[in-house]
RODO-2510 file (C-alpha; in nm, 4 decimals, decimal comma):
residues 170
     n   res          X          Y          Z
     1     m    -1,0041     0,1891    -2,1672
     2     e    -0,7724     0,4592    -2,2883
     3     s    -0,5253     0,2650    -2,5180
     4     g    -0,1589     0,3242    -2,3676
     5     t    -0,2283     0,3775    -2,0445
     6     l    -0,0453     0,1700    -1,7477
     7     n    -0,1726    -0,2406    -1,6901
     8     e    -0,5068    -0,0933    -1,8893
     9     h    -0,5081    -0,4968    -1,9662
    10     l    -0,4075    -0,6475    -1,6218
    11     h    -0,6282    -0,9088    -1,4627
    12     f    -0,5848    -0,9896    -1,1083
    13     r    -0,4149    -1,3341    -1,1602
    14     a    -0,1702    -1,1870    -1,3866
    15     l    -0,0453    -1,0183    -1,0845
    16     s     0,2120    -1,2454    -0,8627
    17     q     0,1679    -1,4673    -0,5829
    18     e     0,3190    -1,2242    -0,3657
    19     e     0,0996    -0,9619    -0,5135
    20     q    -0,2099    -1,1779    -0,4901
    21     d    -0,1458    -1,2570    -0,1949
    22     s    -0,1118    -0,8939    -0,0205
    23     f    -0,4888    -0,8745    -0,0512
    24     y    -0,7714    -1,0574     0,1030
    25     p    -0,9703    -1,2052    -0,0892
    26     s    -1,2698    -1,1075     0,0668
    27     p    -1,4458    -0,8735    -0,0570
    28     p    -1,2094    -0,9025    -0,3749
    29     p    -0,9957    -0,6507    -0,4947
    30     f    -1,1362    -0,4181    -0,7517
    31     f    -0,9481    -0,3422    -1,1057
    32     m    -0,9726     0,0386    -1,1386
    33     k    -0,7878     0,3330    -1,3197
    34     f    -0,6158     0,6205    -1,0583
    35     e    -0,6654     0,9164    -1,2974
    36     r    -0,3021     1,1990    -1,3548
    37     g    -0,2957     1,3514    -0,9839
    38     f    -0,4425     1,1210    -0,7908
    39     r    -0,1949     1,1128    -0,4998
    40     l    -0,0669     0,8696    -0,2697
    41     y     0,1549     0,7913     0,0355
    42     k     0,3222     0,5275     0,2297
    43     w     0,4873     0,4967     0,5079
    44     t     0,8717     0,3964     0,4499
    45     e     1,2704     0,4492     0,5156
    46     f     1,3112     0,4248     0,1312
    47     g     1,3132     0,7597    -0,1256
    48     l     1,0462     0,6870    -0,4453
    49     v     1,2821     0,4454    -0,5954
    50     n     1,4188     0,1454    -0,3112
    51     p     1,7849     0,1152    -0,3509
    52     k     1,7635    -0,2110    -0,2200
    53     t     1,5122    -0,2961    -0,6054
    54     g     1,5807    -0,0453    -0,8340
    55     r     1,1934    -0,0018    -0,8668
    56     i     0,9266     0,1811    -0,7429
    57     t     0,6987    -0,0180    -0,5151
    58     q     0,3804    -0,1558    -0,6870
    59     y     0,2351    -0,0907    -0,3279
    60     w     0,0760     0,2376    -0,1741
    61     l    -0,2460     0,3644     0,0229
    62     p    -0,4993     0,7080    -0,1380
    63     w    -0,3831     0,9952    -0,0069
    64     t    -0,7937     1,1039    -0,0611
    65     g    -1,0480     0,8792     0,0388
    66     f    -1,2608     0,7095    -0,2270
    67     k    -1,5558     0,4576    -0,2816
    68     i    -1,6057     0,1434    -0,4314
    69     g    -1,9604     0,1589    -0,5135
    70     d    -2,1268     0,0760    -0,1175
    71     r    -1,7480     0,0378    -0,0150
    72     s    -1,5310     0,3910     0,1717
    73     v    -1,1489     0,3497     0,1157
    74     p    -0,9904     0,5801     0,3656
    75     g    -0,7432     0,8507     0,2928
    76     f    -0,4490     0,9674     0,5006
    77     k    -0,6738     1,2542     0,6862
    78     e    -0,9651     0,9244     0,7693
    79     l    -0,6814     0,7245     0,9067
    80     r    -0,5362     0,9709     1,0931
    81     m    -0,8808     1,1247     1,2914
    82     r    -0,9682     0,6996     1,3046
    83     y    -0,6568     0,6351     1,4912
    84     r    -0,6033     0,9675     1,6729
    85     n    -0,3723     1,0541     1,9557
    86     v    -0,5532     0,8990     2,3032
    87     d    -0,5890     1,0750     2,6415
    88     g    -0,2766     1,2673     2,5543
    89     s    -0,0803     1,0267     2,4531
    90     v     0,1570     1,0739     2,1464
    91     g     0,0408     0,7737     1,9501
    92     r     0,2418     0,5320     1,7956
    93     p     0,1182     0,5652     1,4178
    94     q     0,3822     0,3801     1,2372
    95     e     0,2729     0,0728     1,4733
    96     f    -0,1032     0,0635     1,3912
    97     a     0,0422     0,1141     1,0193
    98     r     0,2487    -0,1906     1,0710
    99     a     0,0199    -0,3423     1,1625
   100     r    -0,2834    -0,3422     0,9125
   101     n    -0,0831    -0,2528     0,6240
   102     a     0,1225    -0,5895     0,7035
   103     v     0,4276    -0,4774     0,6094
   104     t     0,7210    -0,6422     0,8079
   105     e     1,0151    -0,4688     0,9284
   106     q     1,2438    -0,6832     0,7311
   107     w     1,0957    -0,4871     0,4182
   108     n     1,0761    -0,1570     0,5533
   109     a     1,1447     0,0585     0,9232
   110     m     0,8465     0,2271     0,7801
   111     s     1,0850     0,5989     0,9499
   112     a     0,8433     0,8536     0,7018
   113     i     0,5561     0,9362     0,4683
   114     l     0,6593     0,9550     0,1456
   115     h     0,4306     1,1597    -0,0675
   116     a     0,3561     1,1258    -0,4612
   117     e     0,1322     1,1613    -0,7299
   118     l     0,0521     1,0387    -1,0670
   119     k     0,2010     1,2122    -1,3607
   120     q    -0,0463     0,9845    -1,6142
   121     p    -0,3723     0,7675    -1,5711
   122     v    -0,2470     0,4481    -1,4340
   123     w    -0,4968     0,1367    -1,3731
   124     g    -0,4076    -0,0987    -1,0027
   125     f    -0,6101    -0,2966    -0,7764
   126     a    -0,7335    -0,1865    -0,4786
   127     g    -0,8439    -0,3697    -0,1484
   128     m    -0,8145    -0,5293     0,1497
   129     t    -0,4647    -0,5875     0,3120
   130     g    -0,4238    -0,9661     0,3435
   131     g    -0,2477    -1,0173     0,6934
   132     q     0,1028    -1,1875     0,7168
   133     r     0,3645    -1,3079     0,9654
   134     a     0,5516    -1,0329     1,1504
   135     y     0,8680    -1,1982     1,0750
   136     r     0,9084    -1,4268     0,7465
   137     d     1,2889    -1,6126     0,6863
   138     p     1,2548    -1,9445     0,7226
   139     k     1,5765    -2,0188     0,7938
   140     n     1,6555    -1,7135     1,0840
   141     p     1,2938    -1,7338     1,2982
   142     t     1,2912    -1,5648     1,5839
   143     v     1,0737    -1,5069     1,9062
   144     r     0,8771    -1,2837     1,6741
   145     d     0,7669    -1,5925     1,4823
   146     n     0,4512    -1,6134     1,5864
   147     v     0,3686    -1,2778     1,5993
   148     f     0,0419    -1,2424     1,3355
   149     l     0,0470    -0,8435     1,1355
   150     i    -0,3501    -0,8367     1,0454
   151     g    -0,3827    -0,6276     0,7793
   152     g    -0,7244    -0,4952     0,6839
   153     d    -0,6569    -0,1786     0,5560
   154     y    -0,6915    -0,1075     0,1969
   155     q    -0,3813    -0,0968     0,0020
   156     l    -0,3368     0,0090    -0,3541
   157     c    -0,1748    -0,2141    -0,6048
   158     i    -0,0240    -0,1113    -0,9529
   159     p     0,2464    -0,2805    -1,1088
   160     n     0,5103    -0,1207    -1,2939
   161     l     0,5500     0,1996    -1,2362
   162     t     0,8306     0,3446    -1,3476
   163     p     0,9511     0,8085    -1,2828
   164     a     0,7334     0,8765    -1,5806
   165     h     0,4132     0,7148    -1,3872
   166     i     0,4594     0,8922    -1,0515
   167     q     0,6559     1,1445    -0,8755
   168     r     0,7573     1,2707    -0,5237
   169     i     0,5642     1,5832    -0,3618
   170     g     0,6326     1,7661    -0,0863
***
């Protein structure tokens, strides 16, 4: 491993419980190096730095597909082709992304695509997004409290990102 590379000695159990729970346990998330120039994206209402937290999120999707052993991790193009509009309808890519990436409305309106590129190599995890309730506030339950976002698409979890590691593009 390259000395001084972000997260190079990170272990899955060192992730926060929330980060660990964001993955389905099988197949297990894969620890991998993402090289300088690797492009990522996410559906979000925020800029690169989330004003609510003052940090860059650790959760991303790959812009270009890649392989982990015999598993194919789809990129933006593959997902758009797989979930293309049917019968000329407009389609709802945000709704698909919300369900398959298990992003609650409380967290994020997912109103635009944020495209970014790594400025230096970093290590992180790639795995299947775990499911969760669509609304997660026990103090304020809603009618949708019983709705479950299924997850199941691949996600990347790269903790500790700063503007020194990643930049917005496009």
